[in-house]
Structure formats: C-alpha cells, structure tokens
N, C-alpha and C positions, 0 to 999 in steps of 0.2 A: 405592291412595292417594286418588284422588278419590272423593267420595261420589255424583257425578253418574253416571247410568246412561243407556244408549241409551234413546231415547223420552222422556227428560226435556226440559223446556223449557230452552233454554240461558240462562245468567245474563244479565241485562240490564246489560252491562258498559259501561263509559265510560273511554277512556284516550287519552293524546296520543302521537302517533308522533314519529319523529326530527325532524320539521319544526314540531312543535308543533300539528299539525292533530288535532282531536278525532275519534275513532272510537267509535261506539256500535253495539249489536246491530241496532238499528232501521235504521241506514244500509245494512245488507245485506239487507234484506227482498226477497224475490224472487230472490236469488241464493244459491248454496250457499257456505258460508263455512268455510274451513279455518283453524283458529286453532292455531298450533303454538307451544308453550312450550318454550323452550330455556334452559339454565342460564346461559351467558355469551357475549356477542358476541365474535367473533374467536378462539374456542377451536376446536381441531381438529374435535371432533364437531359442534359447532354450525355450523361453516363448511361441513362436508361436507353436513349436512342441508339448510341454506338453499340451497346451490349446486345440490343435486339438485332442489330445488323450483324454483329459477330456471331450470335447464336444461330443465324440463318445463312451464314456465309456459304456453306456448301450448296444450298439452293441457288444462290447467286452464281456461283462458279459453274454449277451444272447448266445454267442458262446463259453462259457466255458474258456474264457481267463482271466488271471490275468496279471496285468501290474506292472512293477518295473522300476523306473527311477534310474540312477546311474550317479554320478559325483564325483570329488574329493573335493567338497565343504564340509565345516564343517556341522555338524548337525544343528547348529544354522542357517546357511544361507539356508540349505534345509528346515528347519521348516518355515522360513519366506516366501520362495518361495511357499511352499505348502499352507500355510494359505492365502497368498495374492491372489492366483488364485484358491483356493478351490479345489485342486486336490484330487480325490477320491482314489488315489493309493500312496503307499509308495515311498519315495525317499531315496536311500541309500547314506549315507555320507561316501564315500570310500577314506578317507584322506590318508590312507597308500597304496592305489592303488592296493590292493590285488585282488579285483574283476576285476578291469580295466585291470590289467596285466594278470589275468587268461583268460580273453576273448581276450587279445592281441590288444587292441584298444589304447594303449598309444604309442606315437612316434613322430617323427619330422613332424612339420607342417610349413606352410608358411602363414604369414598374413602381408599385406602391405610391402612386401619385406624383412620382418624380419622372421628369422627362430627360432623356439623354439620347445620344446617338450610339447605335450598336448594330449588331448583325441580326438580321431577321432570319430565324430558323426556316430554312427553305431547302428543298432537294430538287435537283435537276436530273432527269434521266435523258442521257444522250445516246442516240443509236450508233450503229457501226459506221455511218458516214458523217458523223459529227453534227447531226441535226437534233434539236431538242424535241424528244418524244413525249415528255411529261414534265410538268412543274408542280411540285407539291408544297404548298405554302401552309396548309393546315396539317402540320405534322403531328401524328400520334406517336409520341416518343416511345411508348411501350409496345407498339404494334406497327412500327414503321416499315419493317420488311414486308408485311402483308400489304401495305398501301402500295409499295412499289412493285411487288410480284403479283398483283391482282389478276 
C-alpha cells in the first residue's frame, strides 16, 4: 500500500494530538519513533493494538523509543480513547489526513463485501536519524509490541 520503503527518509510530518499539541518528525530526533496508524479509535482491533503497546510501554522507553498513534479521528475522539485506556503516548487527530497521506496508508479497503477508502493499519519504525527502519503492514493487534521489539 505505502510507497515508502525501509531505508527511506521518513516524511517530515506535522500534526496535532488529542490535546492540540503539535508533533513533527524533528521533535523526535535522537529517539527511535514508532508511528502506528490505526483505522478508528475505540474499535476492537485498534483498542487491542494500542493496549498492547501501552502494556509494553516501559520496554519501549527502556530502548529509547517514543510512540505516536495516528488516525483520522477528531481530537475529542482521540482524547476519549486515550483517557479511557490511559495511554502514555500521544494520539494524532489527523482529520485532514496530511500525516496519513504523507505515509501513504490511505486507500481502498474491503470489509464484509463493501469497498471504501480508509486507513490501512500500518506501523513505521523510524530510527534516531529519521530513516525508516521497519514497516509492519501485517499488524498482529494483540502482540504488536513483540513485532516491533523483535
């Protein structure tokens, strides 16, 4: 789906989180950054994925990782999602899809025989220098931390 490849420079994104704080790629220089795109806040798969990352957050921190969730939900929906499950990482409310499109994860999907455009659940691992180290498109929602921290 995405045209980005391992070894590419990560897109220089800019987006606001659930509290209206701006996040850019430059903010994470010197850290490894996990950007995980998910279709919709508070849905079963997205909740399982984000909770697995939350439950392993100390392992990410210990390995110099920052985490950033992204969906096209409103900041209000992202805030409810974050508060309900006590996520220790920000969730970008990418309503204009600028970050989603920069990473190339928006496109046609099929669900129950219906075709529509939406977010393809994809995770990008970006190294300290802003280079894509890994792209996970076959996300195992209940064991996603293990996929990243392999």
